[in-house]
C-alpha positions as CSV (number, residue, x, y, z in Angstrom):
1,M,0.0,0.0,0.0
2,N,1.2,3.5,-0.7
3,H,0.5,6.6,1.5
4,T,1.2,10.2,0.9
5,L,2.1,12.3,4.0
6,D,3.2,16.0,4.4
7,I,6.3,16.5,6.4
8,N,8.3,19.5,7.7
9,D,11.5,20.5,5.9
10,R,14.0,19.5,8.7
11,P,12.8,15.9,9.2
12,F,12.4,15.5,5.4
13,K,16.0,16.4,4.9
14,A,17.1,14.2,7.8
15,I,15.2,11.2,6.4
16,E,16.6,11.9,2.9
17,A,20.2,12.0,4.4
18,G,19.6,8.8,6.3
19,T,20.2,10.4,9.7
20,K,16.5,10.1,10.8
21,K,15.5,6.5,10.7
22,I,12.2,6.6,12.5
23,E,9.2,8.9,11.9
24,G,6.8,9.3,14.8
25,R,3.2,9.9,14.0
26,T,-0.2,9.9,15.7
27,P,-3.7,10.4,14.2
28,T,-5.0,14.0,14.2
29,S,-8.0,15.8,12.7
30,W,-5.8,16.9,9.8
31,D,-4.0,13.5,9.3
32,K,-6.4,10.6,8.9
33,T,-3.7,8.1,7.9
34,P,-4.5,4.7,9.3
35,Y,-1.2,4.2,11.2
36,D,-2.7,1.1,12.9
37,K,-2.9,-0.6,9.5
38,L,0.5,0.5,8.2
39,K,2.9,-2.4,7.9
40,K,6.3,-3.5,6.8
41,G,6.7,-3.3,3.0
42,D,4.2,-0.4,2.6
43,F,5.4,2.8,1.0
44,I,5.1,6.4,2.0
45,T,5.7,9.3,-0.3
46,F,6.7,12.3,1.9
47,V,5.9,15.7,0.5
48,N,8.1,18.5,1.9
49,N,5.6,21.1,3.0
50,V,8.1,23.9,2.3
51,T,9.7,22.9,-1.1
52,G,7.1,20.5,-2.4
53,K,9.9,18.0,-3.1
54,T,8.9,14.3,-2.7
55,L,10.7,11.4,-1.1
56,K,9.5,7.8,-1.4
57,I,10.4,5.5,1.5
58,E,9.7,1.9,2.3
59,V,8.3,1.1,5.7
60,V,10.7,-1.1,7.6
61,F,8.6,-1.6,10.7
62,V,5.8,0.0,12.7
63,H,5.9,-0.1,16.5
64,H,3.1,1.4,18.7
65,Y,3.8,3.0,22.0
66,S,1.5,4.5,24.6
67,N,3.5,7.7,24.9
68,T,6.4,9.6,23.4
69,K,8.8,8.8,26.3
70,A,8.3,5.1,25.8
71,M,8.9,5.5,22.0
72,L,12.1,7.6,22.5
73,E,13.5,5.2,25.1
74,A,12.8,2.1,23.0
75,E,13.8,3.4,19.6
76,G,16.6,5.8,20.6
77,V,16.4,9.6,20.4
78,E,19.2,9.6,17.8
79,N,17.0,7.6,15.4
80,V,13.8,9.6,16.0
81,L,14.8,13.3,16.3
82,S,15.9,15.3,13.4
83,S,17.5,18.2,15.3
84,G,18.2,19.8,18.6
85,P,19.5,18.1,21.7
86,K,19.2,14.4,21.4
87,T,17.5,14.0,24.8
88,I,14.2,12.4,25.8
89,E,13.0,15.7,27.3
90,H,13.7,17.6,24.1
91,G,11.9,14.9,22.1
92,I,8.8,15.0,24.3
93,E,8.8,18.8,24.1
94,S,9.2,18.6,20.3
95,Y,6.4,16.2,19.7
96,N,4.1,18.1,22.1
97,S,4.7,21.3,20.1
98,F,2.7,19.9,17.1
99,E,-0.9,21.0,17.1
100,E,-3.1,18.2,18.6
101,Y,-0.2,15.8,19.2
102,N,-0.3,15.9,23.0
103,E,-4.0,15.1,23.2
104,S,-3.9,12.5,20.4
105,I,-0.9,10.7,21.9
106,R,-2.7,10.4,25.2
107,K,-5.8,9.0,23.4
108,N,-4.2,7.0,20.6
109,G,-0.5,6.5,21.5
110,I,2.3,7.1,19.0
111,Y,3.6,5.1,16.1
112,A,7.3,4.7,15.4
113,I,7.6,4.1,11.6
114,G,11.0,2.7,10.5
115,V,11.8,4.4,7.2
116,K,14.2,3.5,4.4
117,P,14.5,5.9,1.4
118,I,14.3,4.1,-1.9
């Protein structure tokens, strides 16, 4: 299955460079992607929401966590975060800065999507 997702410029570039290996996502009112149905071997086309450039990746794995801290501890902040201090505290603050993420993560958890550019 192929999905198309908008992504900010910084994480787009980090995934493209291979330094960000995991994209964390949770359902929101503006993102109806069925993350609970996403599986290894699916494809995602990321669309850079600044440049419009696209990047196709293969899904390597999908892990579900009840909260951001659990995801960052299990997956490693160096694999999940695209910038800033590579600390769990910074990661939690970063994810909570996205509109609706804090509430949605409490309700739905967060999905760690292993990504491999193709």
